[in-house]
N, C-alpha and C positions, 0 to 999 in steps of 0.2 A: 152959659159957658163958664161964667165966673163961679157959680155954685159948684160946677163939676170940678174945677181946679181946686177949690177949697176942700172938697171931699177927698181928693187924691192926696192933698198935703196932710190931712188929718188921719190918713189911713193907718190903722194899727194892725201889724202882722199877726198879733195874737188872736184878733177877731177871726181871721181866716183859719188859723190853726184849730180854734174851737169848733169850727163847722166841719172839719175833716175828721172822720171817724177812723181811729187807728185800732185795728182788731188784732189782738194776740191770739192767733189761730191755735197755738198749742194749748193755751189756757182754756179757750172756748170750745174747740172741737177735738182736742187731744192729738192732732196731727199738724205738721208744718203747713204753711200757706200753700206751697207749691203742690203738695200732695192733695190738699183739700180742693184746690182749683182743678186739678187733673181729674179728681173724682166727680166734680160737678160737670166737667166736659163729657166724661164717659156717660154720666147719668142722662144728659141731654141727647147724646148720640144713640144710646141704646134704649131710650124711653123708659127708664127705671121708675118704679113707684117709690114713694117716700120710704116705705118699709125696706125695699131692696137697697135704696141709697144708704139708709142707716146701717144695714147689714154690711155693706161695702165699707163704710166708715169704721165699723167695729173691727173688721179684718185689718184695715190699715192701722188702726190704733194698736192692735196686737203686734203687728210686724214692727211698728215704730218703737214700741216698748222694748222689744228684743234687740233692736238695732242701736239703741242708746248705749253710750259708754257708762259704766258704773262709776260712782264717785270714787276717786282715788286710783282708777285704772291707769296703768303705765302705758298710755297711748303712744308715747315717743318710742319706747323700746319695742312695742308690738309693731309699730309702723316700720322700724328699722329691720326687724326680723322678717316681716311680710314682704319687704322689698329686697332684702339681702338674699334670702334663700332662692327666690326665682331668678335673681341676678346671676347665680352660678349656672343656670340652665341656658343663658343667652350665648349665642355663638359669635365668634369673631369673624364677621363677614361684612361686605359692603353690598347694600341692596341697590339694584338697578331697576329703573322703570321699564316695564315691558316694551320691547321694540325700540328702545332708545338708550343704549349703553352710555351715550355721551353725558347724560344727566344722571348723576348718582348722588345718593345721600348715605351718610353713615347709618348703620343699623346695628342691632345687638348691643353688646356690652360697651363697645366704643362710644356709641351714641348716648347711652345712659351715663357713662362717666363724664362725657362732655357737658351734659346738662347739669348733673349734680355738682360737678366741680365749679360751675359758674364761669366757664372759660370765656375770655373776652372776645374770642372769634371762633365761629364754628369751623370745623375742619372741612365739611362739605356743605357750604351755604347754598341754599336753594330757595327759589320763590315760586309760588303758584299764583299766576296773574289771571284775574277775571276781567272781562270787558263790560263796560257800561254802554258802549256803542253797539247797537243792535246789528249793524252790518258786519262788524268784526266777529260777533258771536255766531253768525250763521254762514259767513263766507270764508271757506278755508284758505283760499289763495290770499285774500286781504289780511287774514289773521297771520299767515306765514310772512307776508311782507312786513307787517308790523313787528312780528317777532324778530325778523332779521335786523330791523332798524334799532332794536333794543341792545344788540350785541355791541360790546365795547370794542370798536374796530380801530386799530392803530395802523400807521403807515407801514410798519414792519410786517403786518399781516398780508399786505397786498403788493409789496415791492421787495425786490432783491437789490442789494447794493454791492458794487465792485469798487473797492478802494485802491487808488494808485497814488501812494504818497510821494513816490519819486517825481511824478509830474504835477503833484498838488492838485489832482483831479479825482472825482469819483463819478461813477455812472449808476443811475437808478434804472432798474429793469422791471417793468410791470409784470405781475403774475396775472395774465389775462383771465385764466379760469377762475381765480379767486375774485377778481374785480367783477366779473359777470355774475358770479354766485352771490356776491354781496349787494348787487343791484346798483353798482356805481358806473360812471362813464369815464373811460380811460383819458380822453382828451381834457375833460374838465378837471380831472384829478391832477394831471401833469401841470396845468396852468396854476392850480392852487399851490402846488409844491414850489414852483418857480417863484411865485409872488411871496411866499412865506420865507424862502431862503434869502431873497434879495440878491441872488447871483444870476448872471446871464446863463441861460441853458443852451446847449448845442445838441441838436437832434442826432441820434445815432441809429443804426439799424435795429438795435434792440430796445433802446429807450431814450434817456436824456443824460448828457454829460455836463457836469458843473466844474468850473475852474475857480479855485480859491484865491488865486493871485498870490500876493505877498504875505498872506496871513500865516501865522505860526502853526505848527503841527498840532499843538495842544488845543488851541482855539478851534482849529478845523475839526478835530476829533469830537470835541464837546458839542459843536453845532450839529454834527452828523448824528450823534447819539440822541440829542434833543429832537431832531427832525424825525427820526425813526419812531420815536415815542409819541408823535403828534396824533391826537384823537381825530379821526375823520367823522365818526358818527357813533351813536349809541350812548349807553349809560355806564358810568364808571363802575367796575366790579362785576358786570354781567358778562360771562365768558361764552355761554351758549344759551340758545333759547329754542325750544321745540314745541310745536303745536299738538295738542291732544284734544280728543272729543270726550266730554264728560257730561252726562245727564242731558244730552241733546244740544249742547253748546260747545263752542271751541274755546279752549283755555291755553295758556302758555306756561310751561314749566321751564325754569332757568337753572343753569349751573352758575353760581355766583349770586350775590344779593346786594341790592341798594334800595331799600324800602322807601326812604325819604324822597329820593328823586322820582321813583316810579309812581308814588301816590299823587304827585303833582300833575301827572298827565291827565288830560281831560277824557281820553278814551278808556281809562282804567276805572274799574269799580273799586273804589277805595274802601268800601265796607267789607269786601270779601277777599281782596288781595292780601296775601300773607307770606311771611318768610319763616324758615325754620331756625333762624338765628335769634335765640331768646334774648340776648343782650341788646341786639339791634332793635327789637320790638319794644323793650323797656325804655330805650333812649328816644325812640320816635313817638311812641303812643302812650308812654307812662308805665309806672310800676305795676298797676293793676292788670294791664294788658300783658306785661311780662310774666306775672304770676299765672295768668290763664294759659299763656304759652308753655310754661314749664309743665303744667298739668296735662295739657293736650299732647305735647311732644312725648312725655314719659308714658302716658297711657297708650299712645299710638305704637311706640316701640314694643311695649309689653304685649299689646293686642296682636301686632303683626307676627310675634313669635309664639302666639297661642298661650300666653301666660295670663291668667285671670287674677288680678289683684284688686282688692276693694279700693274704690276711688278715693275714699276718705284718708287712706294712708298717703296717697300721692298729694292730696290737698293739704295735709298737715306738713309734709315736706316742703311744698311750695310756700306755705305760710311762713315757715321757719326761715327759708332762704330770702324772703322779700319783706319781712316785718318792719325793717327800719328804712324802707324806701329805696333800697338798692339791692340788686341781686348779689348775694354772697354765697360762695360755694361751701360745700361741706368739706373744707380743707383747713389746714392749720393757718393759712393766711386769710381765711374767710370768717365763718361763724365762730369757730373756736377762739380766734384771736380777740373777738369782741366780748367774750364772756367775762363777767365781773369776778368770778371765782378763780383764785390762783390755782387751786387743786384741779379744777375742771380743765383749765388751759394746759396744765402740766401733764394731764392724763393722756393727751393726744399729741404725740411727737414733741421733741425738744423739751423734755422734762426738766433737765437741770437749768436751762436758760430761763424758763418761766418761774421756777422756784427762786432762783437768784434775783431776778428782776423784782419779784414780789417782796422779797426780804429787803432789798435795797430801797424800795419805795414805801416800805412799812404798810403793805396791804393787809387787810383783815380777811380771814376766812369765816364766813357766817354759817357754813355747813347747811345750806338750804336745798341743794340739788341732790340728785341720785348719786352721781359719781363721787362727790366729796364725802358723803356718808359711808360709801363702800370703802373708800381709802382709809378712813379712820376706824372702820369696824362698827359703825352704828347702824341701827335699823333705818332703812331708806323710807322717804316720805311718800310712798305709794302703797296701794293695797291696804293691808292691815296696819302698815306703818303710819297711816294718817290718823289713826284713832288712838287716843290715850284712854286705856281701860283701867278703871279703879275698882277693885273688888274688896268687899268687907272681909275681915279676918275670920268671921264666924264660919 
């Protein structure tokens, strides 16, 4: 046991690193690791011979060669063109899930703007909730009951109020249909309200009457507003929840989102449950998850509208928006504001302000980017502009 402890204390991490073989797949096989592994999988699945496998690799190498960006290629401008042109084809509409108009998400150009601008809150936040509990995945009624328990239910949703300020009283009248629909018990609800208010309740034909006594009108009104906003059950931010069947299991789609609170529930499959609010994902799961969400959401919007854009353009946009650890929109207060070049900042809205600020702060323009060189009439540093060619006078 003593020898074992000694060995652990003297363990050198470099010894472990030397034993692990790091393979540069592009240098060794001429294709990326993922493509090579997919080729191996297909080879096993189709029982390919070594010769057939090599032919497959040759074809992959050829395709990979043509897919690579050339040195000096203006990938940023091409990505902007590739996303901007199809963007004009997108429609101004709101997409509804089939059979459930209550749960809607923004679609088309509105949704693209929302993502690209890096807005702090989605206009139509929505969650897709998957169950970890096998019973909820297969039993529709139990899934519905769970979905109902997620909805942010306030007292004002199940009670009507009649205010009588002349008598300093108010009456709470239960909405029986809503109470039954939400799975609550009317008697228990009334007791809860009475204990929360701290006033004696008098039963009436319709509901309960409360007497404020000698309290002032302002205090009485504030207490009543606070009471009507009391949460009875559910998760903050979730307005509606509807059960759907997908791939042989029941899932819940919500209008409204609260990823942090939802992921804490033991019935939820935290690995698959997702929201369409990009900023919320980055706050709860980190910037890499936020980046993936930008890619997935943009690709989904374009795909839903029948627009085919190379994924690499979307990946480049997502990288630009998240490279400093925070989601920044393609707006004057986002990425443009963080640029070091005064000319680049001035080229995108508020021109005079940026030039004056740069002059006052004594900033230097190094003319390293595309925009800056276009402004001063120099060749840009892309394509043939990245090459300095010297020719002999002969």
